[in-house]
PyMOL Python script that loads the backbone (N, CA, C, O; Angstrom):
from pymol import cmd

cmd.read_pdbstr("""\
ATOM      1  N   MET A   1      11.950   4.568  -8.382  1.00  0.00           N
ATOM      2  CA  MET A   1      11.253   4.602  -7.107  1.00  0.00           C
ATOM      3  C   MET A   1      10.207   5.704  -7.164  1.00  0.00           C
ATOM      4  O   MET A   1      10.479   6.821  -7.605  1.00  0.00           O
ATOM      5  N   ARG A   2       9.023   5.375  -6.717  1.00  0.00           N
ATOM      6  CA  ARG A   2       7.918   6.337  -6.740  1.00  0.00           C
ATOM      7  C   ARG A   2       7.779   7.048  -5.397  1.00  0.00           C
ATOM      8  O   ARG A   2       7.554   8.257  -5.347  1.00  0.00           O
ATOM      9  N   GLN A   3       7.913   6.293  -4.314  1.00  0.00           N
ATOM     10  CA  GLN A   3       7.732   6.864  -2.986  1.00  0.00           C
ATOM     11  C   GLN A   3       8.799   6.337  -2.036  1.00  0.00           C
ATOM     12  O   GLN A   3       9.286   5.216  -2.182  1.00  0.00           O
ATOM     13  N   ASP A   4       9.147   7.161  -1.071  1.00  0.00           N
ATOM     14  CA  ASP A   4      10.126   6.763  -0.060  1.00  0.00           C
ATOM     15  C   ASP A   4       9.823   7.564   1.193  1.00  0.00           C
ATOM     16  O   ASP A   4       9.970   8.786   1.204  1.00  0.00           O
ATOM     17  N   SER A   5       9.406   6.889   2.237  1.00  0.00           N
ATOM     18  CA  SER A   5       9.052   7.582   3.464  1.00  0.00           C
ATOM     19  C   SER A   5       9.310   6.664   4.652  1.00  0.00           C
ATOM     20  O   SER A   5       9.866   5.576   4.500  1.00  0.00           O
ATOM     21  N   SER A   6       8.906   7.107   5.816  1.00  0.00           N
ATOM     22  CA  SER A   6       9.134   6.379   7.055  1.00  0.00           C
ATOM     23  C   SER A   6       7.856   6.363   7.887  1.00  0.00           C
ATOM     24  O   SER A   6       7.017   7.256   7.769  1.00  0.00           O
ATOM     25  N   THR A   7       7.716   5.348   8.724  1.00  0.00           N
ATOM     26  CA  THR A   7       6.565   5.311   9.627  1.00  0.00           C
ATOM     27  C   THR A   7       6.580   6.498  10.593  1.00  0.00           C
ATOM     28  O   THR A   7       5.551   6.825  11.183  1.00  0.00           O
ATOM     29  N   ALA A   8       7.723   7.137  10.756  1.00  0.00           N
ATOM     30  CA  ALA A   8       7.808   8.313  11.621  1.00  0.00           C
ATOM     31  C   ALA A   8       6.953   9.462  11.075  1.00  0.00           C
ATOM     32  O   ALA A   8       6.596  10.377  11.816  1.00  0.00           O
ATOM     33  N   ASN A   9       6.626   9.413   9.787  1.00  0.00           N
ATOM     34  CA  ASN A   9       5.835  10.472   9.166  1.00  0.00           C
ATOM     35  C   ASN A   9       4.338  10.171   9.142  1.00  0.00           C
ATOM     36  O   ASN A   9       3.563  10.949   8.587  1.00  0.00           O
ATOM     37  N   MET A  10       3.927   9.063   9.732  1.00  0.00           N
ATOM     38  CA  MET A  10       2.512   8.690   9.718  1.00  0.00           C
ATOM     39  C   MET A  10       1.724   9.545  10.710  1.00  0.00           C
ATOM     40  O   MET A  10       2.255   9.973  11.735  1.00  0.00           O
ATOM     41  N   ILE A  11       0.453   9.787  10.393  1.00  0.00           N
ATOM     42  CA  ILE A  11      -0.415  10.573  11.269  1.00  0.00           C
ATOM     43  C   ILE A  11      -0.683   9.812  12.567  1.00  0.00           C
ATOM     44  O   ILE A  11      -0.627  10.394  13.650  1.00  0.00           O
ATOM     45  N   PHE A  12      -0.975   8.507  12.460  1.00  0.00           N
ATOM     46  CA  PHE A  12      -1.213   7.668  13.631  1.00  0.00           C
ATOM     47  C   PHE A  12      -0.066   6.673  13.763  1.00  0.00           C
ATOM     48  O   PHE A  12       0.366   6.105  12.760  1.00  0.00           O
ATOM     49  N   PRO A  13       0.437   6.448  14.969  1.00  0.00           N
ATOM     50  CA  PRO A  13       1.511   5.472  15.160  1.00  0.00           C
ATOM     51  C   PRO A  13       1.066   4.061  14.764  1.00  0.00           C
ATOM     52  O   PRO A  13      -0.116   3.728  14.855  1.00  0.00           O
ATOM     53  N   VAL A  14       2.013   3.244  14.328  1.00  0.00           N
ATOM     54  CA  VAL A  14       1.731   1.876  13.900  1.00  0.00           C
ATOM     55  C   VAL A  14       1.005   1.102  14.997  1.00  0.00           C
ATOM     56  O   VAL A  14       0.032   0.404  14.711  1.00  0.00           O
ATOM     57  N   ALA A  15       1.449   1.211  16.228  1.00  0.00           N
ATOM     58  CA  ALA A  15       0.821   0.463  17.329  1.00  0.00           C
ATOM     59  C   ALA A  15      -0.654   0.824  17.463  1.00  0.00           C
ATOM     60  O   ALA A  15      -1.478  -0.045  17.749  1.00  0.00           O
ATOM     61  N   ARG A  16      -0.991   2.071  17.265  1.00  0.00           N
ATOM     62  CA  ARG A  16      -2.394   2.489  17.359  1.00  0.00           C
ATOM     63  C   ARG A  16      -3.215   1.881  16.220  1.00  0.00           C
ATOM     64  O   ARG A  16      -4.348   1.451  16.436  1.00  0.00           O
ATOM     65  N   LEU A  17      -2.652   1.844  15.013  1.00  0.00           N
ATOM     66  CA  LEU A  17      -3.354   1.248  13.870  1.00  0.00           C
ATOM     67  C   LEU A  17      -3.595  -0.240  14.084  1.00  0.00           C
ATOM     68  O   LEU A  17      -4.690  -0.741  13.831  1.00  0.00           O
ATOM     69  N   VAL A  18      -2.568  -0.943  14.549  1.00  0.00           N
ATOM     70  CA  VAL A  18      -2.696  -2.388  14.788  1.00  0.00           C
ATOM     71  C   VAL A  18      -3.728  -2.640  15.885  1.00  0.00           C
ATOM     72  O   VAL A  18      -4.543  -3.555  15.766  1.00  0.00           O
ATOM     73  N   SER A  19      -3.703  -1.856  16.929  1.00  0.00           N
ATOM     74  CA  SER A  19      -4.664  -2.004  18.016  1.00  0.00           C
ATOM     75  C   SER A  19      -6.084  -1.784  17.508  1.00  0.00           C
ATOM     76  O   SER A  19      -6.986  -2.558  17.828  1.00  0.00           O
ATOM     77  N   TYR A  20      -6.284  -0.737  16.722  1.00  0.00           N
ATOM     78  CA  TYR A  20      -7.610  -0.429  16.194  1.00  0.00           C
ATOM     79  C   TYR A  20      -8.113  -1.549  15.282  1.00  0.00           C
ATOM     80  O   TYR A  20      -9.241  -2.016  15.436  1.00  0.00           O
ATOM     81  N   LEU A  21      -7.282  -1.975  14.340  1.00  0.00           N
ATOM     82  CA  LEU A  21      -7.695  -3.033  13.415  1.00  0.00           C
ATOM     83  C   LEU A  21      -7.991  -4.336  14.149  1.00  0.00           C
ATOM     84  O   LEU A  21      -8.888  -5.083  13.757  1.00  0.00           O
ATOM     85  N   SER A  22      -7.241  -4.609  15.208  1.00  0.00           N
ATOM     86  CA  SER A  22      -7.423  -5.844  15.969  1.00  0.00           C
ATOM     87  C   SER A  22      -8.754  -5.889  16.703  1.00  0.00           C
ATOM     88  O   SER A  22      -9.178  -6.953  17.154  1.00  0.00           O
ATOM     89  N   GLU A  23      -9.417  -4.742  16.827  1.00  0.00           N
ATOM     90  CA  GLU A  23     -10.718  -4.712  17.482  1.00  0.00           C
ATOM     91  C   GLU A  23     -11.786  -5.407  16.650  1.00  0.00           C
ATOM     92  O   GLU A  23     -12.763  -5.908  17.206  1.00  0.00           O
ATOM     93  N   PHE A  24     -11.622  -5.449  15.319  1.00  0.00           N
ATOM     94  CA  PHE A  24     -12.672  -6.035  14.487  1.00  0.00           C
ATOM     95  C   PHE A  24     -12.179  -7.040  13.453  1.00  0.00           C
ATOM     96  O   PHE A  24     -12.964  -7.505  12.628  1.00  0.00           O
ATOM     97  N   MET A  25     -10.898  -7.381  13.482  1.00  0.00           N
ATOM     98  CA  MET A  25     -10.397  -8.420  12.579  1.00  0.00           C
ATOM     99  C   MET A  25      -9.167  -9.076  13.193  1.00  0.00           C
ATOM    100  O   MET A  25      -8.493  -8.491  14.041  1.00  0.00           O
ATOM    101  N   THR A  26      -8.884 -10.300  12.752  1.00  0.00           N
ATOM    102  CA  THR A  26      -7.709 -11.017  13.218  1.00  0.00           C
ATOM    103  C   THR A  26      -6.562 -10.757  12.257  1.00  0.00           C
ATOM    104  O   THR A  26      -6.681 -11.024  11.061  1.00  0.00           O
ATOM    105  N   LEU A  27      -5.472 -10.247  12.757  1.00  0.00           N
ATOM    106  CA  LEU A  27      -4.277 -10.030  11.949  1.00  0.00           C
ATOM    107  C   LEU A  27      -3.372 -11.251  12.084  1.00  0.00           C
ATOM    108  O   LEU A  27      -3.134 -11.754  13.182  1.00  0.00           O
ATOM    109  N   GLU A  28      -2.881 -11.709  10.953  1.00  0.00           N
ATOM    110  CA  GLU A  28      -2.018 -12.883  10.908  1.00  0.00           C
ATOM    111  C   GLU A  28      -0.609 -12.468  10.494  1.00  0.00           C
ATOM    112  O   GLU A  28      -0.443 -11.432   9.851  1.00  0.00           O
ATOM    113  N   PRO A  29       0.420 -13.262  10.854  1.00  0.00           N
ATOM    114  CA  PRO A  29       1.782 -12.951  10.400  1.00  0.00           C
ATOM    115  C   PRO A  29       1.808 -12.826   8.875  1.00  0.00           C
ATOM    116  O   PRO A  29       1.254 -13.660   8.159  1.00  0.00           O
ATOM    117  N   GLY A  30       2.451 -11.784   8.405  1.00  0.00           N
ATOM    118  CA  GLY A  30       2.551 -11.549   6.966  1.00  0.00           C
ATOM    119  C   GLY A  30       1.467 -10.645   6.415  1.00  0.00           C
ATOM    120  O   GLY A  30       1.542 -10.239   5.255  1.00  0.00           O
ATOM    121  N   ASP A  31       0.445 -10.313   7.224  1.00  0.00           N
ATOM    122  CA  ASP A  31      -0.597  -9.394   6.762  1.00  0.00           C
ATOM    123  C   ASP A  31       0.016  -8.030   6.458  1.00  0.00           C
ATOM    124  O   ASP A  31       0.937  -7.579   7.138  1.00  0.00           O
ATOM    125  N   LEU A  32      -0.500  -7.402   5.451  1.00  0.00           N
ATOM    126  CA  LEU A  32      -0.056  -6.075   5.046  1.00  0.00           C
ATOM    127  C   LEU A  32      -1.183  -5.103   5.337  1.00  0.00           C
ATOM    128  O   LEU A  32      -2.322  -5.329   4.928  1.00  0.00           O
ATOM    129  N   ILE A  33      -0.878  -4.035   6.031  1.00  0.00           N
ATOM    130  CA  ILE A  33      -1.872  -3.005   6.339  1.00  0.00           C
ATOM    131  C   ILE A  33      -1.574  -1.807   5.443  1.00  0.00           C
ATOM    132  O   ILE A  33      -0.557  -1.134   5.606  1.00  0.00           O
ATOM    133  N   ALA A  34      -2.468  -1.552   4.500  1.00  0.00           N
ATOM    134  CA  ALA A  34      -2.312  -0.409   3.599  1.00  0.00           C
ATOM    135  C   ALA A  34      -2.884   0.816   4.301  1.00  0.00           C
ATOM    136  O   ALA A  34      -4.076   0.860   4.605  1.00  0.00           O
ATOM    137  N   THR A  35      -2.048   1.797   4.557  1.00  0.00           N
ATOM    138  CA  THR A  35      -2.445   2.933   5.388  1.00  0.00           C
ATOM    139  C   THR A  35      -2.595   4.242   4.628  1.00  0.00           C
ATOM    140  O   THR A  35      -2.982   5.252   5.217  1.00  0.00           O
ATOM    141  N   GLY A  36      -2.309   4.247   3.375  1.00  0.00           N
ATOM    142  CA  GLY A  36      -2.350   5.500   2.645  1.00  0.00           C
ATOM    143  C   GLY A  36      -1.036   5.675   1.913  1.00  0.00           C
ATOM    144  O   GLY A  36      -0.354   4.699   1.601  1.00  0.00           O
ATOM    145  N   THR A  37      -0.690   6.891   1.648  1.00  0.00           N
ATOM    146  CA  THR A  37       0.487   7.116   0.824  1.00  0.00           C
ATOM    147  C   THR A  37       1.266   8.347   1.254  1.00  0.00           C
ATOM    148  O   THR A  37       0.673   9.359   1.628  1.00  0.00           O
ATOM    149  N   PRO A  38       2.595   8.268   1.204  1.00  0.00           N
ATOM    150  CA  PRO A  38       3.407   9.465   1.440  1.00  0.00           C
ATOM    151  C   PRO A  38       3.465  10.303   0.164  1.00  0.00           C
ATOM    152  O   PRO A  38       2.788  10.001  -0.819  1.00  0.00           O
ATOM    153  N   ALA A  39       4.264  11.335   0.188  1.00  0.00           N
ATOM    154  CA  ALA A  39       4.437  12.183  -1.000  1.00  0.00           C
ATOM    155  C   ALA A  39       4.810  11.320  -2.195  1.00  0.00           C
ATOM    156  O   ALA A  39       5.522  10.326  -2.053  1.00  0.00           O
ATOM    157  N   GLY A  40       4.330  11.701  -3.369  1.00  0.00           N
ATOM    158  CA  GLY A  40       4.626  10.948  -4.583  1.00  0.00           C
ATOM    159  C   GLY A  40       3.426  10.230  -5.127  1.00  0.00           C
ATOM    160  O   GLY A  40       3.540   9.462  -6.082  1.00  0.00           O
ATOM    161  N   VAL A  41       2.254  10.469  -4.527  1.00  0.00           N
ATOM    162  CA  VAL A  41       1.032   9.810  -4.965  1.00  0.00           C
ATOM    163  C   VAL A  41       0.747  10.137  -6.434  1.00  0.00           C
ATOM    164  O   VAL A  41       1.014  11.245  -6.901  1.00  0.00           O
ATOM    165  N   GLY A  42       0.197   9.141  -7.156  1.00  0.00           N
ATOM    166  CA  GLY A  42      -0.024   9.263  -8.594  1.00  0.00           C
ATOM    167  C   GLY A  42      -0.944  10.391  -9.003  1.00  0.00           C
ATOM    168  O   GLY A  42      -0.803  10.935 -10.098  1.00  0.00           O
ATOM    169  N   MET A  43      -1.897  10.759  -8.135  1.00  0.00           N
ATOM    170  CA  MET A  43      -2.826  11.827  -8.474  1.00  0.00           C
ATOM    171  C   MET A  43      -2.101  13.160  -8.654  1.00  0.00           C
ATOM    172  O   MET A  43      -2.567  14.028  -9.391  1.00  0.00           O
ATOM    173  N   GLY A  44      -0.966  13.320  -7.984  1.00  0.00           N
ATOM    174  CA  GLY A  44      -0.222  14.562  -8.083  1.00  0.00           C
ATOM    175  C   GLY A  44       0.692  14.643  -9.293  1.00  0.00           C
ATOM    176  O   GLY A  44       1.285  15.691  -9.549  1.00  0.00           O
ATOM    177  N   CYS A  45       0.816  13.543 -10.050  1.00  0.00           N
ATOM    178  CA  CYS A  45       1.653  13.529 -11.255  1.00  0.00           C
ATOM    179  C   CYS A  45       0.943  14.286 -12.377  1.00  0.00           C
ATOM    180  O   CYS A  45      -0.281  14.416 -12.374  1.00  0.00           O
ATOM    181  N   ARG A  46       1.714  14.774 -13.320  1.00  0.00           N
ATOM    182  CA  ARG A  46       1.168  15.467 -14.493  1.00  0.00           C
ATOM    183  C   ARG A  46       1.600  14.745 -15.745  1.00  0.00           C
ATOM    184  O   ARG A  46       2.761  14.881 -16.129  1.00  0.00           O
ATOM    185  N   PRO A  47       0.738  13.974 -16.418  1.00  0.00           N
ATOM    186  CA  PRO A  47      -0.657  13.690 -16.067  1.00  0.00           C
ATOM    187  C   PRO A  47      -0.725  12.699 -14.912  1.00  0.00           C
ATOM    188  O   PRO A  47       0.266  12.035 -14.608  1.00  0.00           O
ATOM    189  N   PRO A  48      -1.893  12.591 -14.263  1.00  0.00           N
ATOM    190  CA  PRO A  48      -2.045  11.653 -13.147  1.00  0.00           C
ATOM    191  C   PRO A  48      -1.727  10.221 -13.582  1.00  0.00           C
ATOM    192  O   PRO A  48      -2.008   9.837 -14.718  1.00  0.00           O
ATOM    193  N   GLU A  49      -1.142   9.435 -12.679  1.00  0.00           N
ATOM    194  CA  GLU A  49      -0.803   8.036 -12.945  1.00  0.00           C
ATOM    195  C   GLU A  49      -1.449   7.166 -11.878  1.00  0.00           C
ATOM    196  O   GLU A  49      -1.133   7.278 -10.693  1.00  0.00           O
ATOM    197  N   TYR A  50      -2.361   6.295 -12.312  1.00  0.00           N
ATOM    198  CA  TYR A  50      -3.089   5.438 -11.385  1.00  0.00           C
ATOM    199  C   TYR A  50      -2.689   3.982 -11.580  1.00  0.00           C
ATOM    200  O   TYR A  50      -2.150   3.613 -12.623  1.00  0.00           O
ATOM    201  N   LEU A  51      -2.959   3.156 -10.566  1.00  0.00           N
ATOM    202  CA  LEU A  51      -2.708   1.725 -10.684  1.00  0.00           C
ATOM    203  C   LEU A  51      -3.676   1.125 -11.693  1.00  0.00           C
ATOM    204  O   LEU A  51      -4.849   1.495 -11.742  1.00  0.00           O
ATOM    205  N   VAL A  52      -3.173   0.199 -12.496  1.00  0.00           N
ATOM    206  CA  VAL A  52      -4.002  -0.530 -13.459  1.00  0.00           C
ATOM    207  C   VAL A  52      -3.685  -2.012 -13.316  1.00  0.00           C
ATOM    208  O   VAL A  52      -2.592  -2.374 -12.879  1.00  0.00           O
ATOM    209  N   PRO A  53      -4.641  -2.879 -13.685  1.00  0.00           N
ATOM    210  CA  PRO A  53      -4.388  -4.320 -13.578  1.00  0.00           C
ATOM    211  C   PRO A  53      -3.099  -4.716 -14.297  1.00  0.00           C
ATOM    212  O   PRO A  53      -2.831  -4.270 -15.412  1.00  0.00           O
ATOM    213  N   GLY A  54      -2.310  -5.558 -13.637  1.00  0.00           N
ATOM    214  CA  GLY A  54      -1.056  -6.041 -14.207  1.00  0.00           C
ATOM    215  C   GLY A  54       0.177  -5.292 -13.742  1.00  0.00           C
ATOM    216  O   GLY A  54       1.294  -5.759 -13.965  1.00  0.00           O
ATOM    217  N   MET A  55       0.008  -4.129 -13.094  1.00  0.00           N
ATOM    218  CA  MET A  55       1.175  -3.402 -12.585  1.00  0.00           C
ATOM    219  C   MET A  55       1.812  -4.191 -11.452  1.00  0.00           C
ATOM    220  O   MET A  55       1.121  -4.838 -10.665  1.00  0.00           O
ATOM    221  N   GLN A  56       3.120  -4.131 -11.379  1.00  0.00           N
ATOM    222  CA  GLN A  56       3.824  -4.776 -10.271  1.00  0.00           C
ATOM    223  C   GLN A  56       4.331  -3.710  -9.316  1.00  0.00           C
ATOM    224  O   GLN A  56       4.883  -2.690  -9.731  1.00  0.00           O
ATOM    225  N   LEU A  57       4.135  -3.964  -8.034  1.00  0.00           N
ATOM    226  CA  LEU A  57       4.553  -3.049  -6.984  1.00  0.00           C
ATOM    227  C   LEU A  57       5.492  -3.782  -6.047  1.00  0.00           C
ATOM    228  O   LEU A  57       5.218  -4.913  -5.646  1.00  0.00           O
ATOM    229  N   ARG A  58       6.593  -3.145  -5.697  1.00  0.00           N
ATOM    230  CA  ARG A  58       7.515  -3.719  -4.727  1.00  0.00           C
ATOM    231  C   ARG A  58       7.450  -2.853  -3.479  1.00  0.00           C
ATOM    232  O   ARG A  58       7.742  -1.658  -3.514  1.00  0.00           O
ATOM    233  N   LEU A  59       7.057  -3.485  -2.366  1.00  0.00           N
ATOM    234  CA  LEU A  59       6.951  -2.806  -1.086  1.00  0.00           C
ATOM    235  C   LEU A  59       8.043  -3.342  -0.186  1.00  0.00           C
ATOM    236  O   LEU A  59       8.191  -4.556  -0.044  1.00  0.00           O
ATOM    237  N   GLY A  60       8.803  -2.460   0.418  1.00  0.00           N
ATOM    238  CA  GLY A  60       9.902  -2.925   1.245  1.00  0.00           C
ATOM    239  C   GLY A  60      10.017  -2.187   2.555  1.00  0.00           C
ATOM    240  O   GLY A  60       9.619  -1.029   2.682  1.00  0.00           O
ATOM    241  N   ILE A  61      10.569  -2.883   3.521  1.00  0.00           N
ATOM    242  CA  ILE A  61      10.879  -2.302   4.819  1.00  0.00           C
ATOM    243  C   ILE A  61      12.333  -2.625   5.111  1.00  0.00           C
ATOM    244  O   ILE A  61      12.718  -3.793   5.163  1.00  0.00           O
ATOM    245  N   ASP A  62      13.140  -1.589   5.300  1.00  0.00           N
ATOM    246  CA  ASP A  62      14.560  -1.786   5.572  1.00  0.00           C
ATOM    247  C   ASP A  62      14.747  -2.749   6.736  1.00  0.00           C
ATOM    248  O   ASP A  62      14.114  -2.597   7.781  1.00  0.00           O
ATOM    249  N   GLY A  63      15.609  -3.731   6.559  1.00  0.00           N
ATOM    250  CA  GLY A  63      15.915  -4.681   7.608  1.00  0.00           C
ATOM    251  C   GLY A  63      14.895  -5.799   7.750  1.00  0.00           C
ATOM    252  O   GLY A  63      15.111  -6.726   8.530  1.00  0.00           O
ATOM    253  N   LEU A  64      13.783  -5.738   7.012  1.00  0.00           N
ATOM    254  CA  LEU A  64      12.760  -6.763   7.117  1.00  0.00           C
ATOM    255  C   LEU A  64      12.590  -7.540   5.811  1.00  0.00           C
ATOM    256  O   LEU A  64      12.544  -8.770   5.820  1.00  0.00           O
ATOM    257  N   GLY A  65      12.499  -6.829   4.703  1.00  0.00           N
ATOM    258  CA  GLY A  65      12.367  -7.501   3.424  1.00  0.00           C
ATOM    259  C   GLY A  65      11.429  -6.770   2.485  1.00  0.00           C
ATOM    260  O   GLY A  65      11.040  -5.628   2.730  1.00  0.00           O
ATOM    261  N   GLU A  66      11.075  -7.449   1.406  1.00  0.00           N
ATOM    262  CA  GLU A  66      10.230  -6.862   0.374  1.00  0.00           C
ATOM    263  C   GLU A  66       9.124  -7.834  -0.029  1.00  0.00           C
ATOM    264  O   GLU A  66       9.250  -9.047   0.144  1.00  0.00           O
ATOM    265  N   GLN A  67       8.045  -7.283  -0.566  1.00  0.00           N
ATOM    266  CA  GLN A  67       6.973  -8.058  -1.177  1.00  0.00           C
ATOM    267  C   GLN A  67       6.788  -7.544  -2.590  1.00  0.00           C
ATOM    268  O   GLN A  67       6.854  -6.337  -2.825  1.00  0.00           O
ATOM    269  N   LEU A  68       6.559  -8.442  -3.533  1.00  0.00           N
ATOM    270  CA  LEU A  68       6.250  -8.070  -4.901  1.00  0.00           C
ATOM    271  C   LEU A  68       4.779  -8.394  -5.128  1.00  0.00           C
ATOM    272  O   LEU A  68       4.367  -9.548  -5.014  1.00  0.00           O
ATOM    273  N   LEU A  69       3.990  -7.374  -5.449  1.00  0.00           N
ATOM    274  CA  LEU A  69       2.559  -7.529  -5.640  1.00  0.00           C
ATOM    275  C   LEU A  69       2.202  -7.190  -7.078  1.00  0.00           C
ATOM    276  O   LEU A  69       2.815  -6.310  -7.682  1.00  0.00           O
ATOM    277  N   THR A  70       1.215  -7.881  -7.626  1.00  0.00           N
ATOM    278  CA  THR A  70       0.696  -7.571  -8.952  1.00  0.00           C
ATOM    279  C   THR A  70      -0.756  -7.156  -8.798  1.00  0.00           C
ATOM    280  O   THR A  70      -1.545  -7.877  -8.187  1.00  0.00           O
ATOM    281  N   THR A  71      -1.118  -6.002  -9.345  1.00  0.00           N
ATOM    282  CA  THR A  71      -2.484  -5.516  -9.223  1.00  0.00           C
ATOM    283  C   THR A  71      -3.410  -6.319 -10.127  1.00  0.00           C
ATOM    284  O   THR A  71      -3.008  -6.777 -11.197  1.00  0.00           O
ATOM    285  N   VAL A  72      -4.642  -6.483  -9.689  1.00  0.00           N
ATOM    286  CA  VAL A  72      -5.664  -7.181 -10.466  1.00  0.00           C
ATOM    287  C   VAL A  72      -6.906  -6.301 -10.520  1.00  0.00           C
ATOM    288  O   VAL A  72      -7.081  -5.410  -9.688  1.00  0.00           O
ATOM    289  N   ALA A  73      -7.767  -6.555 -11.505  1.00  0.00           N
ATOM    290  CA  ALA A  73      -9.012  -5.806 -11.626  1.00  0.00           C
ATOM    291  C   ALA A  73      -9.936  -6.174 -10.478  1.00  0.00           C
ATOM    292  O   ALA A  73      -9.954  -7.318 -10.025  1.00  0.00           O
ATOM    293  N   GLU A  74     -10.695  -5.205 -10.017  1.00  0.00           N
ATOM    294  CA  GLU A  74     -11.685  -5.465  -8.991  1.00  0.00           C
ATOM    295  C   GLU A  74     -12.741  -6.409  -9.567  1.00  0.00           C
ATOM    296  O   GLU A  74     -13.127  -6.275 -10.728  1.00  0.00           O
ATOM    297  N   ARG A  75     -13.200  -7.346  -8.770  1.00  0.00           N
ATOM    298  CA  ARG A  75     -14.185  -8.319  -9.248  1.00  0.00           C
ATOM    299  C   ARG A  75     -15.385  -7.585  -9.853  1.00  0.00           C
ATOM    300  O   ARG A  75     -15.936  -6.667  -9.247  1.00  0.00           O
ATOM    301  N   GLY A  76     -15.774  -8.003 -11.048  1.00  0.00           N
ATOM    302  CA  GLY A  76     -16.907  -7.400 -11.714  1.00  0.00           C
ATOM    303  C   GLY A  76     -16.571  -6.171 -12.541  1.00  0.00           C
ATOM    304  O   GLY A  76     -17.438  -5.628 -13.227  1.00  0.00           O
ATOM    305  N   GLN A  77     -15.320  -5.726 -12.484  1.00  0.00           N
ATOM    306  CA  GLN A  77     -14.892  -4.558 -13.255  1.00  0.00           C
ATOM    307  C   GLN A  77     -14.225  -5.008 -14.540  1.00  0.00           C
ATOM    308  O   GLN A  77     -13.512  -6.011 -14.541  1.00  0.00           O
ATOM    309  N   PRO A  78     -14.439  -4.287 -15.641  1.00  0.00           N
ATOM    310  CA  PRO A  78     -13.779  -4.665 -16.903  1.00  0.00           C
ATOM    311  C   PRO A  78     -12.278  -4.460 -16.809  1.00  0.00           C
ATOM    312  O   PRO A  78     -11.807  -3.551 -16.125  1.00  0.00           O
ATOM    313  N   GLN A  79     -11.534  -5.309 -17.499  1.00  0.00           N
ATOM    314  CA  GLN A  79     -10.081  -5.181 -17.535  1.00  0.00           C
ATOM    315  C   GLN A  79      -9.672  -4.399 -18.762  1.00  0.00           C
ATOM    316  O   GLN A  79     -10.262  -4.555 -19.831  1.00  0.00           O
ATOM    317  N   ASP A  80      -8.657  -3.552 -18.611  1.00  0.00           N
ATOM    318  CA  ASP A  80      -8.117  -2.828 -19.770  1.00  0.00           C
ATOM    319  C   ASP A  80      -7.360  -3.791 -20.656  1.00  0.00           C
ATOM    320  O   ASP A  80      -6.712  -4.714 -20.163  1.00  0.00           O
ATOM    321  N   SER A  81      -7.435  -3.588 -21.937  1.00  0.00           N
ATOM    322  CA  SER A  81      -6.733  -4.455 -22.875  1.00  0.00           C
ATOM    323  C   SER A  81      -5.402  -3.868 -23.258  1.00  0.00           C
ATOM    324  O   SER A  81      -4.668  -4.465 -24.045  1.00  0.00           O
TER     325      SER A  81
END
""", "prot")
cmd.dss("prot")
cmd.show_as("cartoon", "prot")
cmd.util.cbc("prot")
cmd.orient("prot")
């Protein structure tokens, strides 16, 4: 496990984030809002560890479930071999 935190530690409450985002986009069931990172961010590792194409990330919320995501290269960016 790389990170473990709670929405209670967020700078802005979830309801405020959803309200703000809803002002300029439509949120659909299942949408994921990436808000930043709790302690454990890769930049603070020695040496730093960043996301690279092909990495798998498991995001979970207790009592709700998990999502398994695979990172991909940004369009137009070279892929590491």
